[in-house]
N, C-alpha and C positions, 0 to 999 in steps of 0.2 A: 517494790514491784514483785520481786521474787517471793516474798512472804505472801503477798496477796494471791499470786498465781498458784502457789502450793496449797492455798486454802480453798481454791475453786473446786467444785465437784467435777466429775468426768463430763457430765452434761454441759456444765458451764464452759469448760475448756473446749468441748466440741462445738459449742455455739459460737465461740470466738472464731474458730477456723471456718465453720460453715458460713458465717457472715462475711468473712474475708473472701472466700471463694465466690459466694453469690454476688458480692459487691464488685469483685474484680471482673467477673465474667458476665455481668448483667447485660442482657440484650444481645448476647452473642449466640449463634447457633451452636449448640453443644452436641450435635450429632457427630459421630465418628471419633477421631482422635482427641479433639478438644474436650468432649464430654468425659472420655476415659481419663484424661489428665486431670480434669477438675475433680473427678471422684477420687483419684489417687491422692490429690492434695488434701482431702478430708480425712485420710486414714490416721487415726490416733489410738493409742492404747487407752483402756479405761483409767489406769493409774500409772503415771510414770514412776519408774524405779528411782531410788535416791540419786543414782548417777545420771539420770536423764533430766533432772530438774533444770540444769543449766541449758540443755538443748531446748526444753520447753520455753524457757524465758527468752532465749534467742529467737525461737520461732515466733513467739508472740510479738516480739519487736519487729520482725520482718513483716508480719501481717498488718502492722499499722504504718508502714513506710509507703507513702504515696508514690514515690518514684518506682519502688519495687512493684507495686500493684499495676502501675502504668506499663512497666516493662512486660509483665506477664500478659497483660491485655494485648500489647503489641505482638507478642509471640503468638497468641491465639489468632490474631488477625493476619499474621504474616502469610503471604502467598505460599502455597506448597513449594518446596524447593525441588529443583530438577532431580537431585539425587536423594533418595530416602535418608532421613536424618539418622536413623539407627545405623545404617550401613556406613554413612559418612563419618559418624562418630567413631565407629569401630575401626575404620580404615585410618582415621587421623590418629587414634590412639596407637594403632599398630606401627605406623610409619613415622609419625612426628615425635612421639615420646623418645625414641632413640636419637632422633635428630636434635631434640632439645638437650638431651644428655651430652651429646657430642658437640653442642654449640654450633650447629649448622645454621648459617644465616638463611632466612627464607628467600632473600633476593639472589642468592648464589646459584651457580650452575647445579650444584648438588641439591639445593632447594627446589630447583625446577624438576630434577629427576624424581624427587620425593613427591612433589605436587602431581607429576604425571602418573605416579602409582595410585594416587588417591582419587583424582578427578580427571576425566577425559577432557581434552581441549574444548570440544563443542559444548560441554556442560559448564564451562568457566565464565558464563555470562554475568552481567551485572545483577541478575535476579539471585543467583547463588550467593554472590558477595553480600548483597543487601540482607538476605535471609540469615547468613552466618553472623553478620554484624548485629542482627536483632537477637538471635538465640544464644550467642556466646556471652553469657552474663554470669559472673561469679556469684552474685546474690541468688540467682535462680538455682544454680548448682548447689549452693549452700542450703537452700530450702529443702532440696531433695535429700541432702546428707542428713539434715536434722530429722526429717520424716523417717528415714531409714533408722537412725539412731533411736528415735522414740518407739519404733516398732520392733526393735531388736534385730534388725536385718543388717547385713554387711553393706557398707556404702560402696557405690561404684567408684572406680578410679576417676580422679578429676580430669575432665575433658577440656575445660576452658583454656588452659595454656596451649594445648595442641590446636584448638580451634582458632585461637588468636594468632598462632604461628601460621596456620593455613590461610587466614585472612591476609596477613602480611605477604605471604607468597603469592596469593591471587592478585593482590594489588601490584606487587613488584613485576610479576611476569605478564600481567595484562598491559602494563605500561611498556614493557620491553617489546611485546608483540605490536603495540600501536606504533612505537618508534620504528620498528623494523618494517612495518607495513608502509609507513610514510616514506621511508628511504626507498623501498622498492617501487612505490608509485611515482617518485620524483624523477 
């Protein structure tokens, strides 16, 4: 497969990615953010450098993965989250990465303090949790890393571990609030 991919012309490689994007987002309204993301997913250099061939092969494999395509479609269809994704991602990276390094449990009291710094209580509804569970996908993050590698750009710091910690904290502390509310109402 690697040999075949290296023999493809730039136009043929671009066609693979274009067909992937068009097939994944077919029938969706691509106005706004979804359209911008779809266009970013098409960005490829004319010729990968020798060190980029492995990234191209991995990218080509992702484009044929049905589950990956379905996840991208689910992300495009996901209801807008109450907190803008870029802000939430940045806040999660700022506050959760140190918590991960210090092995702070998401369900702990310290986990709640960190959660409070990232997401206000009223924004902690099931919509936010559902949105995070949809977008926190390591394969999607890997796709963006590969696109950055192929275009000679620096990759963004991985956010999925921080977002998964945030999901666990939201789950744990929403259950704590529910139990607390039940006791108060009893």
